[in-house]
N, C-alpha and C positions, 0 to 999 in steps of 0.2 A: 363223285355224286352220281347215282344211278339216274339214268334218263329213259324215257319211254317214247315211241312213236305212236301217235294217234292219227289213224286215217279216218277222217269224218266226211262222209259224203252225204250232202243234202240234195234237195230236189232241184236246186239251181247251181250250186257250186260245191267244190270239194276242196279239202285242205289236207296237207300232210303236216302235222305238228310235232315237235320234239320238246321234251322237258319233263317237269313233274309238277306237283301241286302248287309250288311256290312260284314258279315261272315257267313259261314255255313260249316258243315262237313258231309261227307259220313259215316253214321253209319252202312250200310250193303250194300255190293256189291255181285252181283251174275250173273251168265250166263242166258241169255234168251233162254232157251233150246228150240229146235226144233227137230223133229224126222221124218225120212222117214219111213212109215208103208205101206207095200204092194205097194211101188212104188209111194206113194203120201206123201207130204211135209205138216207137221202140226206144230203148236205152242203148247207147253205144258202149257196151261193156268192155270190148277190146280196147277201145280209146281210153276209157277210164283206167283200165289196168296199166296202160302205158304211161299215163300221167301219174299213176301211184309209183311207178318204178322211177320215174324222173325225181319225184319227191324223196323217195328212199335213197337215191344217189346223192342228193343234196345233204340229207340228214347224215348219212355215214361219212360223207366227205368232211363234214364239219365236226361231228362229235365221235365218230369211230367207235372206240372200245367202251364209251360211257353208256351206250345204248344196250338194254338188256332184253327189251320185248317190243312187240308190235301188235296193235289191236285195231280192228275195223268196226265201224258202225255205219249203217246206212238207213234210209227210209224203209218202212215195212212192206209186206205183202208180196213184193215182186220176187220173181224166181227164174230159174232156167231148168231145163231137163237135159241130162247128158246120157249118152250111150254107155255101154258097159266099160268102155276104154276112157270115159271122161270127156268125150267130145261133145260139144253142143249139138242137140237135134233140132234146134230152132233158135230164132233170135229171141231176145228178152223184151216182152211187152212192157210198155209203160202203164202204170195203173190208171192213168187217165184215158187210156185208149177206150173206145166206145163199144167194143164187142161184147161187154158183159151187160150192156143196158137191157133191163127187163128180166134178168136172170134170177133176181132175187125171189121173185114170186114164183117162177117156174121151178126152181130148185126147192124152194120151201114146201111147195105142194108135193113134189116127188119124194121128199124125205119126211114127210109127216107134219108139216107145219113149222112156223117160226119157233114156237115155244120148245118143241122137240130139239131143234137145232141149238137153240140158246142154252137148254138144259145140258147139252154135252160139250158146248164150246165156251159159253159165257161172252160171245163176241157180238157186238152190235151189227146190225145188217147195213153193210156198205157195198155198193156195186163193185168196188175194186177188190174185195177180199179175195184171197188166193183161191178159196173155194170156188167162186164164180169164174175166175180166170181159168182154172183147170176144167170146169164144165164147158167153158167156151172152146177150150182146146179139143175136148172130146167132140164137140160138134164140128169145129172148123178145120182141125188139124189132126184128125185121127191117125193118120200114118205116122206123124211125128211123135204122138203119144205112144203109139205101139212100139216105136223104136227106143223109147226111154227105159233107162235102168235106174236112174238116180235123180231125185228132187234136191235141188240146192237153192237156198235163198240167195239173193245178191251177195250179202257179206260172207255167206258160206262158200260161194263160188270163188270170190276173190281170195279168201284164205286157202282154198283148195289150189288155186293157181300159184300161190305163194309157196305152199308147202307140199302139195301132192297128197294131202289128207282130207278126206271128205268127212263132214260132220253137219249136223243140224243144231244150231245153238237155240237155247230155249226161249229167250226173250223174243226173238224174231219168229220162231215157230209159233209162239202164242198169238200173233197178229193174223194167222192164216185162216181162221175159222175152221181149222182142221186139227186143232189141239184141245185136249181136255184138261182144264186147270185143276179139276178135282183129283184126276189120277196122275197127272203129271206125265202123260203119255199122249201119243196121237190119238185122235178120236177115231179109233179103228171101226166102230160101228158105222159111222157116216161114210168113211173111206171105203168100206165094203159095199155100202148102198150105192155109192157113186161108181161102183165098179172100177176103182183105181187099184192098181196092184199094190199091196202092202209092202213089197220089196223096194218100191221107189223111195220110201221114207227111211232114213237112217236113224240109229239111236240118238236120242237127243242129249246134248251135253249142256251143262250149266254154264252161266256166265262166269267167267275167271278160270275156265279149263285151259290148260296148256295143251295146244294142239301139236306142236313140234317145231323143229328149226326149218329155215328156208331150204328149198331145193338147192342142190349145188349150182345149178345153172343160174338161179335168181340171185343167190348169194354173191356169186362171181360178178354178175351184171351190176348189182347195186353196190358192190364193195363192203359186204356185211361180214363181220366175223362169224364163225360157226357157232358160237355160244348164244346168239340171239334167237329167241323162241317167239312164235306167234300165239298169242292168247285169244280165245274166244271171249272176247270182252263183252258187254251188253251190247249185242250186235244191232239191235233196233235202237236208232238214234234217240228215240223218246225215253227208252229205258236208261240210256247212258246220261241224258240230261237230267232225269229225275234223280239219278244217284247223286248228283251235285246239288240238290235242293239244300241250301245252307240251314237245315232245321236242327233243333236240339234233340239230344236223346229223349225218347219218350213221347215226343211231340207227333201228332198226326197232321202233317202240313197239308194244306189246300194249295195247290199249285196250277200254274198254267205254263207249259213248255211252249213258248211263242216263237213261231217262225213261219214257214210256209203254211203250216197247220198251227192251230191252237189246240192243245191237248189239256184238258182241265180235269183235275181229279185229285184223288188221295191214294195212299198205300194202305192196304188192308192185309190182315193175317191170313184171311180166307177169301175165296171168291164169293161175290154176291150175285146169285143166280136165282132170280124169281121174276114173277110177272111185272112187279113195279119197276125193277131194274131194267127189264127188257123194254117196257113202254116209255121209260125216261131216256133211253138211248145210250145207256152206259155200257162199257165194255170191260171185260176182265182179262188184262194182259199181264204178263209175268215181269216183275221188277229184277233188277240186278242181284238183289238180296234173296230172291226166290218168293218174295211176297207178291201180292197182287196189285197191279196198277189199275185201279177202279177209275175209269176216266170216260170222258166224252170227246169225240172228234169234232172240232168246230173249223170250218174253213178259216184260215188266218191271213197272213200277209200276201198269200197267193193272188187274192182279188186285186190288191194294190199293185203287186209286182206285174200282173198282166196288163193293168191300165198304163203303167209306166213304160212297159216295153212297146205298147202300141203308140204312145206319144213319142217316144224316142225314134222309133221307126218312121213315123209320120213327118216329124220335124227334122230328122237327120241330125240329131245332136243328143248328147247325154243331158239328162235332167238332174240338176244338183238337189240332193235330198234336204239340204238346209233351206234352200229357197222353196221347195215344195212344202216343208213344214211351216214356213213363214206365211205361205198362202193359205194353208190350212187354218192356221190361227186367226188369220184375218177373216176367213170364211165361216167362223165357228157359229155365227147366228143363223146359218143356213139350217133349216129344220128337217131336211129330208135324211133318210136312213135306209138301210137295206137289211134283210135277214140273211146272213152269211151261210146259214145252214141250208138255204134253198139250193137244190141240186143243179140248177141252171149255171151256178157259178164254179162248178167243178172243172169243166173242160177248158182247154187252152183256147187263146184266140185263134180264129180262122178268118180268112178274108171276108166271109159273109156273116160272121157270128162273133163280134168283138165283145170283150168284157164291158166296156163302157156302154155298149148298146143294151147289154143284159141289165146293167144298173138302171138305165133309162126305162126299160120295159117294167122292171120291178116297181119303180116309182110310179109309173103310169097306172099299173094294176092296183096300187094301194093309195091313189088319190094324193100323192105327194109331188111337190115341184121337182123337175128334172135338175140335176146339178147343171150349172152354167160356167164352171171353171174347174180347173184341176184342183184347186183347194176344196171346192164343194164336193167333188167326187171323193176326196180323201175324207172330209167330214161324214159323208154318207157311209162309207166303209168303217171308219173308227167308231162312229156312234153306233152302228149296227153290231160291231164286234163287242162293244161294252154291253150293249143290251142282251146279246146272246150269252155272254159270260154271266150276267146277273141271273138270267133264266135258268141256265145250267146249274148254277150254285143253288138256287132254290130248289131245284129238282133233286140235286144231290143231298141237301139237307133233309128232304122230305124222305128220300129212300133210306138214309142212314139214321134218321131221327136225332139229328144234332144240329148245332148252330156254330158257324165259324165267325171269328173276329178279325182274321187277317188273311192275306193271300200272297203266295209267292209268285212273281212272274220272272221266269228264267228264259235264257236263250236270246238270239239275236233280236227278236221282237221287243224285248224289254228296253232296248234303246229308244224306242218311240215314246218319249216322255208325255206326248199329247195323249196317247192311248192309255198309258199308265194312269194319268190323272183322271181321265174320264171313266176308266175302269173303277177307280176308287170311289168316284162320285156316284156312279150308277149302282154299284153293288153296296155301297155303305161300309166297305172293309178297308182297313189299313193295307196298303200294297207295298210289299217289299220286292223292289225291281232289281234282279241281278242274281248271280253273275251272268254277264252277257255270253261267255264262252262255256255255258253249262255242259253242252254235249261233249266238248273236247275234254273238260275237267272230269266228267264222269267216266269217260273212257280211260282216262289216266288213273282215276281212283281205282277202277276195277283191276286194272294192270298191276298197280302198286299193292293192291290187296292179294292178287294172285301170286305175286313174287315175293311175298312176305314182308314188304316194307310197311304195310298197314296191318294192324291187328283185326280191323273191322271196316266195313264201309262207313260206319258211323264216325270213325276216327277221320276219315277223308272228309266227310261233311263238316266235321268240327274244324278242320284246318281251313277249308274253304270260307266258313263263316268268320273265322278270325282275320280274314284278309281284307275285309271291309269294302267288298265290292258291290254292296247293296245301297240303293237309294230308297228312301221312304216317301210314300204319297199318302196324304190323308183325304177322306171324303170331303 
């Protein structure tokens, strides 16, 4: 039986998994470390690569000749620049770093306004978009930018370190606000106006492209046979997750990929780029199939995670999620809520700006009672998310001129049955929650499609739907 390795890096943890669509196991799990250095926020990519190699060694030690391919997916927008020989010219900034604050308006004015940028990229305006990260580098690190020869997203870089082959994968490139979904190429006009060298950007490869074998050195280090190939899977983790939505052929499923972020949307045949789409905050990213993921970014479990991290540090103990869920149910009569799309919730905890304090300030500003317990904080977050989902769905229905009757919630966040039920009630839609491991499954689907085991991505979705990993919640 052929097996594949899915390297799945999220904003808080990473996994190396081995298997196929019928079953897989996590052979290595690790924290996706990031560090604040002299007031700036960076990813520790060398550390992540070391952890990936640990996982690969475990995978090949256990499954050896059964493994035929490797695919990597990560969060979007973040990148590195290398010199002509492939060495990094700077550290990899974390998308939550504050250096891009205020740049949306500055760059929009310089490039002819938001609608002009949206017409060429179809991407919603977020301060962490690669466009603004590169503009901040022009301002703050011009020497590093001048030394750069190649732009690589995080998954592009990790694939390069495994294979020695540079490429820019399409689903991830589409998150940058420097990609044109109409032409399927880089948004050259904007790149020229920004005075970025065109030569930084490599030709874009589709999801499912075979990049090549592991380098001799890496293959020896991890014990891999020479036959194993690295696949440019759907390198943006949301694109991988959406590839695993267990919908039927011909269906246009409404989905939420639920994790650190909540990505709510549908797949379209063509990008939807107009004033109404722009004002509604929807973005046009590329799916594994080449279709368009027309979706909205909503802050997700990040807010919950930062609260829990603070409490665990303060109390010097781990907080059990089961106990926290019980406290949340007991506190469900609490009437407070927050708007998770408020930008104050984007940044990580600092000693003088905690997430719980931001929740308190939001409630104060909106005449709501502050949460008085951990359970009430969770109620405020979950109720706020359910309300944000309902609003986004109404906006989506207005833009597309359609009505939805059901919603797929996929990814780790779908394990939260409290939020699943509150979402069903708030939206009035039947919620299908699962699969939990959507990102890993989508990564495997693309690899199986690329290696000829699946005739289509839909065949992979059909197999996932038949496994019964979905729980239904009614309004």
